[in-house]
C-alpha positions in Angstrom: 36.1 258.4 215.6 37.9 257.8 212.4 36.5 254.3 212.1 33.0 255.6 212.8 33.4 258.1 209.9 34.5 255.4 207.5 31.5 253.2 208.6 29.2 256.2 208.2 30.6 257.0 204.7 30.3 253.4 203.6 26.8 253.0 204.9 25.7 256.2 203.1 27.5 255.2 199.9 25.7 251.8 200.0 22.4 253.6 200.6 23.0 255.7 197.5 23.9 252.7 195.4 20.7 250.9 196.5 18.6 254.1 196.0 20.1 254.3 192.4 18.6 250.9 191.5 15.1 252.4 191.5 13.6 253.6 188.2 13.4 257.3 187.8 11.9 259.8 185.3 14.4 260.5 182.4 15.0 264.2 182.0 14.6 265.9 178.7 18.1 266.7 177.4 17.1 268.6 174.3 19.2 269.1 171.2 21.7 271.7 172.7 22.2 269.3 175.7 22.8 266.3 173.3 25.3 268.3 171.3 27.1 269.2 174.6 27.1 265.5 175.5 28.5 264.4 172.2 31.2 267.0 172.5 32.1 265.7 176.0 32.1 262.1 174.8 34.3 262.9 171.8 36.7 264.9 174.1 37.1 261.7 176.2 37.5 259.2 173.3 39.2 261.0 170.4 42.2 263.2 171.5 45.3 261.2 172.1 45.9 262.7 175.5 42.4 261.9 176.9 42.4 258.5 175.1 45.5 257.6 177.0 43.4 257.5 180.1 39.8 256.7 178.9 41.2 254.0 176.7 42.2 252.2 179.9 38.5 252.1 180.9 37.6 250.7 177.4 40.2 248.0 178.0 38.5 247.3 181.4 35.1 246.9 179.7 36.7 244.7 177.0 38.2 242.3 179.6 35.0 242.3 181.6 33.3 241.2 178.4 35.5 238.1 178.5 34.8 237.6 182.2 31.0 237.9 181.7 31.1 235.4 178.8 33.2 233.0 180.8 30.8 233.1 183.7 27.7 232.8 181.5 29.2 229.7 179.8 30.0 228.1 183.2 33.7 228.5 183.0 35.9 229.4 186.0 37.6 232.8 185.8 41.0 232.6 187.5 42.5 236.0 186.9 42.4 239.4 185.2 45.5 241.4 184.1 45.4 245.0 183.0 48.3 247.0 181.7 49.0 250.7 181.2 49.7 250.1 177.5 45.9 249.4 177.0 46.4 245.6 176.9 44.8 243.0 179.1 44.4 239.3 179.7 41.6 237.3 181.2 42.4 233.7 182.2 39.7 231.1 182.7 39.4 227.3 183.1 37.0 225.1 181.2 36.7 222.9 178.2 38.3 224.3 175.1 35.2 224.1 173.0 32.5 226.6 171.9 32.6 228.1 175.3 36.1 229.3 175.1 35.4 230.7 171.6 32.4 232.6 172.9 34.6 234.0 175.6 37.3 235.0 173.2 34.8 236.7 170.8 33.1 238.7 173.5 36.0 241.2 174.3 35.9 243.6 171.3 32.1 243.9 171.1 31.7 244.4 174.9 32.4 248.2 174.9 29.9 248.7 172.1 27.2 246.6 173.7 27.7 248.5 177.1 27.9 251.7 175.1 24.5 251.1 173.6 22.9 249.9 176.9 23.8 253.1 178.7 21.8 255.5 176.5 18.9 253.0 176.6 19.1 253.0 180.4 19.1 256.8 180.5 16.1 257.0 178.1 14.0 254.6 180.2 14.8 256.0 183.6 17.4 253.4 184.6 20.5 255.7 184.5 21.0 255.5 188.3 20.6 251.7 188.2 23.2 251.5 185.4 25.7 253.5 187.3 25.0 251.6 190.6 25.4 248.2 188.9 28.4 249.3 187.0 30.1 250.5 190.2 29.4 247.2 192.0 30.7 245.2 189.0 34.0 247.2 189.0 34.4 246.8 192.7 33.8 243.0 192.5 36.2 242.7 189.6 39.0 243.8 191.9 39.0 240.3 193.4 40.2 239.0 190.0 43.1 241.3 189.5 46.5 239.7 189.4 48.9 242.6 188.8 49.8 246.0 190.3 48.9 248.0 187.1 45.5 246.3 187.1 44.8 247.4 190.6 45.6 250.9 189.6 43.5 250.9 186.5 40.5 249.0 187.8 40.7 250.7 191.2 40.7 254.1 189.5 37.7 253.1 187.3 35.8 251.8 190.3 36.6 255.1 192.2 35.2 257.2 189.4 32.1 255.0 189.2 31.5 255.3 192.9 32.0 259.0 192.6 29.3 259.2 189.9 27.0 257.3 192.2 27.8 259.5 195.2 27.4 262.9 193.5 24.7 261.9 191.0 21.0 262.4 191.0 18.6 261.5 188.3 19.6 264.2 185.8 23.4 264.0 186.4 23.2 260.2 186.1 21.4 260.5 182.8 24.0 262.8 181.4 26.8 260.6 182.7 25.3 257.5 181.1 24.9 259.1 177.7 28.4 260.6 177.8 29.9 257.3 178.8 27.8 255.4 176.3 28.8 257.5 173.3 32.4 257.5 174.4 32.4 253.7 174.7 30.9 253.3 171.3 33.6 255.5 169.8 36.2 253.5 171.9 34.9 250.3 170.5 35.4 251.6 166.9 38.9 252.8 167.8 39.9 249.4 169.1 38.4 247.6 166.1 40.5 249.8 163.8 43.5 249.2 165.9 43.2 245.4 165.9 42.5 245.5 162.1 45.7 247.4 161.5 47.5 244.8 163.6 46.3 242.1 161.2 47.0 244.2 158.2 50.6 244.7 159.2 51.0 241.2 160.6 52.4 242.3 164.0 51.6 241.1 167.5 49.1 238.6 166.3 49.6 236.2 169.2 47.7 238.5 171.5 44.8 239.3 169.0 41.4 237.8 169.8 40.8 237.4 166.1 44.0 235.5 165.7 43.2 233.2 168.7 39.7 232.5 167.2 41.2 231.8 163.8 43.7 229.4 165.4 41.1 227.5 167.4 38.4 227.3 164.7 40.2 227.4 161.3 38.0 230.3 160.3 40.2 233.2 158.9 40.8 236.1 161.2 39.3 238.4 158.6 35.9 236.8 159.2 36.1 237.3 163.0 37.1 240.9 162.4 34.1 241.3 160.2 31.8 239.8 162.9 33.3 242.2 165.5 32.4 245.0 163.1 28.8 243.7 162.6 28.1 243.6 166.4 29.7 247.1 166.9 27.7 248.5 164.0 24.5 247.0 165.4 25.2 248.6 168.8 25.7 251.9 167.1 22.4 251.7 165.3 20.5 250.5 168.4 21.9 253.5 170.4 20.3 256.0 168.0 16.7 255.6 169.1 17.2 256.2 172.8 19.4 259.2 172.0 16.7 260.6 169.8 14.0 260.0 172.4 15.9 262.2 174.8 15.8 265.1 172.4 12.9 267.5 172.1 13.3 269.8 169.1 
């Protein structure tokens, strides 16, 4: 009986994931709703207590940015490590040429890029699809985890994502996408400030993506930090139009 219940739940969850892939009609959030969403996003990404947990999800997106870049440049991803101190490591195999540099660069911009994509999805009726695809990616990424803390962090992220799919409809999915999108954009800015401070103080540089890029290319880390900032800033600008489109004054 218990096995039948699990199978029934799994089948229904899968059905909801598949149903979420269809395009819907984006709801009108309105200015009061947008203000509430911004407040919720800031509550996730600004206070130290909430950042202690939401920052782990930002790290997940950061590392999955490395994973995506590795796969797109035809490298083999061999493992993913996540830690409770908001650090992470993605290991891959391939030629140490431009491909590895693209992979290394992709981490810090990833939360901003995803953060900009989520409001766009909400504004064009693809909020459910964004949540469904996100949940599937997080579940699939569990196959790459190589440490216990990573299982806890990524497993928790996947559980929340599946929960959003399970309890969501078109309107809740839209709100969830916009909240997560804004929070990820703020998180990307926070992480960029953090890594910039690391370089300013000259501490823990060995684990910095900008330092690794500088070492492999001879281009100063400051240039790579500036390029991170350019991509993050562009994502912030691109997120404004879909957010405005959801507001009716």
